[in-house]
C-alpha positions as CSV (number, residue, x, y, z in Angstrom):
1,M,18.4,15.2,24.2
2,T,16.7,11.9,23.8
3,T,13.2,11.9,22.2
4,R,10.9,9.1,23.3
5,I,7.8,8.1,21.4
6,S,5.2,5.9,23.3
7,T,4.8,2.3,22.3
8,A,1.3,2.9,21.0
9,R,2.5,5.9,18.7
10,R,5.6,4.4,17.1
11,P,3.5,2.0,14.9
12,L,1.4,5.0,13.8
13,L,4.4,7.2,13.0
14,A,5.9,4.1,11.0
15,E,2.6,3.8,9.0
16,F,2.4,7.5,8.4
17,V,6.0,7.9,7.3
18,G,6.1,4.6,5.4
19,T,3.0,5.3,3.4
20,A,4.2,8.9,2.7
21,L,7.5,7.7,1.3
22,L,5.8,5.0,-0.8
23,V,3.6,7.6,-2.4
24,T,6.6,10.0,-2.8
25,V,8.4,7.0,-4.5
26,V,5.4,6.3,-6.9
27,I,4.7,10.0,-7.8
28,G,8.4,11.2,-7.9
29,S,9.5,8.4,-10.0
30,G,6.5,9.0,-12.3
31,I,7.5,12.7,-12.6
32,A,11.1,11.8,-13.3
33,A,10.2,9.1,-15.9
34,A,7.9,11.6,-17.8
35,Q,10.7,14.2,-17.8
36,L,13.5,11.8,-18.9
37,S,11.4,9.6,-21.4
38,T,9.1,12.3,-22.8
39,H,7.8,10.6,-25.9
40,D,7.9,7.0,-24.7
41,V,5.1,5.8,-22.3
42,G,6.1,2.4,-22.1
43,L,9.7,3.3,-20.9
44,Q,8.0,5.8,-18.5
45,L,6.0,3.0,-17.0
46,L,9.0,0.7,-16.8
47,E,11.1,3.3,-15.0
48,N,8.0,3.9,-12.6
49,S,7.4,0.3,-11.8
50,I,11.1,-0.6,-11.1
51,A,11.5,2.4,-8.7
52,T,8.2,1.5,-6.9
53,A,9.1,-2.2,-6.6
54,L,12.6,-1.4,-5.1
55,G,11.3,1.5,-3.0
56,L,8.5,-0.6,-1.5
57,A,10.8,-3.4,-0.6
58,V,13.2,-1.0,1.2
59,L,10.3,0.6,3.1
60,I,9.1,-2.8,4.3
61,L,12.5,-3.6,5.6
62,L,12.8,-0.2,7.3
63,F,9.5,0.0,9.1
64,G,8.2,-3.6,9.2
65,P,9.6,-4.4,12.7
66,V,7.8,-1.4,14.0
67,S,4.3,-1.6,12.5
68,G,4.3,-4.6,10.2
69,A,4.6,-2.2,7.2
70,H,1.0,-2.4,6.2
71,F,1.1,1.0,4.3
72,N,-2.5,0.1,3.1
73,P,-5.9,0.1,4.8
74,V,-6.9,-3.0,2.9
75,V,-4.0,-5.0,4.5
76,T,-4.9,-3.5,7.8
77,A,-8.6,-4.4,7.6
78,A,-7.7,-7.9,6.3
79,D,-5.5,-8.4,9.4
80,W,-8.4,-7.5,11.7
81,L,-10.8,-9.7,9.8
82,L,-8.5,-12.6,10.0
83,G,-7.5,-12.5,13.5
84,R,-10.5,-11.0,15.3
85,R,-11.8,-14.3,16.8
86,A,-8.4,-15.6,17.7
87,Q,-7.2,-12.2,19.0
88,T,-4.1,-12.5,16.9
89,G,-4.6,-9.6,14.3
90,I,-4.8,-5.8,14.9
91,S,-7.6,-4.5,17.1
92,G,-10.7,-2.6,15.7
93,A,-9.4,0.7,17.1
94,G,-6.0,-0.1,15.6
95,V,-7.7,-0.4,12.1
96,L,-9.0,3.0,12.5
97,T,-5.8,4.7,13.6
98,Y,-3.7,2.8,11.1
99,T,-6.0,3.8,8.3
100,A,-5.9,7.4,9.4
101,A,-2.2,7.4,9.5
102,Q,-1.9,5.8,6.1
103,T,-4.2,8.1,4.5
104,L,-2.7,11.3,5.9
105,G,0.6,9.7,4.9
106,G,-0.4,9.2,1.4
107,I,-1.4,12.8,0.9
108,A,1.8,14.0,2.6
109,G,3.8,11.8,0.2
110,A,2.1,13.5,-2.8
111,V,3.0,17.0,-1.4
112,L,6.5,16.0,-0.9
113,A,6.8,14.7,-4.4
114,N,5.3,17.8,-6.0
115,V,7.6,20.1,-3.9
116,M,10.8,18.1,-4.8
117,F,10.0,18.6,-8.6
118,D,9.3,22.2,-8.1
119,R,5.6,21.8,-8.7
120,A,2.7,23.4,-6.8
121,A,2.6,21.7,-3.4
122,V,-1.0,20.7,-3.8
123,E,-2.4,19.7,-7.2
124,I,-5.5,18.0,-8.2
125,A,-5.1,15.2,-10.7
126,T,-7.0,15.4,-14.0
127,K,-6.1,11.7,-15.3
128,D,-9.3,9.8,-15.6
129,R,-8.7,6.0,-15.1
130,L,-12.0,4.6,-14.4
131,T,-13.0,1.9,-16.9
132,T,-14.4,-1.6,-16.6
133,G,-11.0,-2.9,-17.3
134,H,-9.4,-0.7,-14.7
135,V,-12.0,-1.8,-12.0
136,V,-11.3,-5.5,-12.9
137,G,-7.5,-4.8,-12.8
138,E,-7.7,-3.3,-9.3
139,V,-9.8,-6.3,-7.9
140,V,-7.1,-8.7,-9.4
141,A,-4.2,-6.7,-8.2
142,T,-5.5,-6.4,-4.7
143,A,-6.7,-9.9,-4.3
144,G,-3.3,-11.2,-5.3
145,L,-1.6,-8.9,-2.8
146,I,-3.6,-9.9,0.1
147,A,-3.3,-13.6,-0.6
148,L,0.5,-13.3,-1.1
149,I,1.0,-11.2,2.2
150,F,-0.9,-13.6,4.4
151,A,0.3,-16.8,2.6
152,L,3.9,-15.8,3.5
153,S,3.0,-15.2,7.1
154,R,1.1,-18.4,7.4
155,S,4.0,-20.4,5.9
156,G,6.6,-19.0,8.1
157,R,8.3,-17.0,5.1
158,A,7.2,-13.4,6.3
159,A,11.0,-12.6,6.1
160,L,10.6,-12.8,2.3
161,S,7.7,-10.2,2.2
162,A,9.9,-7.2,1.3
163,A,11.3,-9.0,-1.9
164,A,8.2,-10.8,-2.7
165,V,5.6,-7.9,-2.3
166,G,8.0,-5.4,-4.1
167,A,8.3,-8.0,-6.8
168,Y,4.5,-8.5,-7.0
169,I,3.7,-4.9,-7.2
170,G,6.4,-4.3,-9.8
171,A,4.9,-7.1,-12.0
172,A,1.3,-5.9,-11.5
173,Y,2.2,-2.7,-13.0
174,W,2.3,-4.5,-16.2
175,F,-0.1,-7.3,-16.0
176,T,-3.1,-5.3,-14.6
177,S,-4.8,-2.6,-16.8
178,S,-4.9,-0.3,-13.8
179,T,-1.1,-0.4,-13.2
180,S,-1.9,-1.8,-9.7
181,F,-2.7,0.8,-7.3
182,A,-4.1,-1.9,-4.9
183,N,-4.2,0.6,-2.1
184,P,-6.8,3.2,-1.0
185,A,-4.3,5.3,0.8
186,V,-2.1,5.5,-2.1
187,T,-5.0,6.1,-4.4
188,I,-6.1,9.1,-2.3
189,G,-2.5,10.4,-2.3
190,R,-2.2,10.2,-6.0
191,M,-5.3,12.4,-6.4
192,F,-3.1,15.4,-5.2
193,S,-0.6,15.3,-8.0
194,D,-1.5,16.1,-11.5
195,T,1.3,14.0,-13.0
196,F,2.1,10.7,-14.7
197,A,1.1,8.8,-11.6
198,G,-2.1,10.9,-10.7
199,I,-5.8,9.8,-10.7
200,A,-8.6,12.1,-11.0
201,P,-10.9,12.3,-8.0
202,G,-13.8,11.2,-10.0
203,S,-11.9,7.8,-10.6
204,A,-10.7,7.2,-7.0
205,P,-14.1,6.0,-5.6
206,G,-14.3,3.2,-8.1
207,F,-10.7,2.2,-7.6
208,I,-11.1,2.1,-3.9
209,A,-14.4,0.0,-4.1
210,A,-12.5,-2.4,-6.4
211,Q,-9.7,-2.7,-3.9
212,I,-11.9,-3.5,-1.1
213,V,-13.7,-6.2,-3.1
214,G,-10.4,-7.6,-4.2
215,G,-9.1,-7.6,-0.7
216,L,-12.1,-9.6,0.4
217,L,-11.7,-12.1,-2.5
218,G,-7.9,-12.5,-1.6
219,L,-8.8,-13.1,1.9
220,V,-11.4,-15.7,0.9
221,L,-8.9,-17.5,-1.3
222,F,-6.3,-17.4,1.5
223,V,-8.6,-18.9,4.1
224,A,-9.6,-21.5,1.7
225,L,-6.1,-22.5,1.1
226,Y,-4.9,-22.2,4.8
227,P,-7.9,-23.1,7.1
228,D,-5.7,-22.4,10.3
229,A,-4.8,-18.9,8.9
230,P,-6.1,-16.8,11.9
231,E,-3.2,-18.2,14.2
232,T,-0.7,-16.1,12.2
233,A,-2.6,-12.9,11.5
234,D,-0.3,-10.8,13.7
235,Q,2.7,-11.7,11.5
236,A,1.5,-9.5,8.6
237,V,3.2,-8.0,6.6
238,V,6.3,-9.0,8.6
239,P,6.7,-10.0,12.2
240,H,6.6,-7.1,14.7
241,H,5.7,-6.5,18.3
242,R,2.1,-5.9,18.9
243,D,0.3,-5.0,22.3
244,R,-3.2,-5.9,22.1
245,S,-4.0,-3.6,24.9
246,Q,-2.8,-0.7,22.6
247,P,-4.6,0.3,19.5
């Protein structure tokens, strides 16, 4: 029997599963790192960051041709803001449906990671992360991510996004104080695992606000560098088919 999914739903499925697997990689590798390197937090972070960088690159390659592999509401919103006048980016309705799929995927990914490591399926994280430094770190991490993604699209190098975005996130684990969440859907997902990679619900709103600010700053920088940027908004994160009549 052949199962067919409508053209409009395939991107949403890709964003849901892709974001879920991204959060599973982040949390699962964090749990494994804490178990394998019990007394060395630096080594735990190294293991977590390498797994995340490699996993993200693979997920972009897998799902990118279907949905663009946004996996991130800030990326999706930036795509809409950039292309709304030229009608080259995602539609307004698409922003809402992508964001919903990404957020639900993030929560599902946390549950999957918990179950794989024999923990309670749903946990509430207790790790407080909200400090001034963390907020600044999230602004920097998200601004850099947005500028990188759209600069690659504008310069015709979107095919390098899997390697470049994976490398950037892996590096940002280390050069930002927040360890580079840079993604509201991932932030929400990580609230549901009380582990090495978790974030307490009280810290999440500050992180998400910082990510939104960082996304706007990254977009402003990108437009200043590439004034004709709206023409290539539909190539983020990687080139994919988009029907503007569909969300």
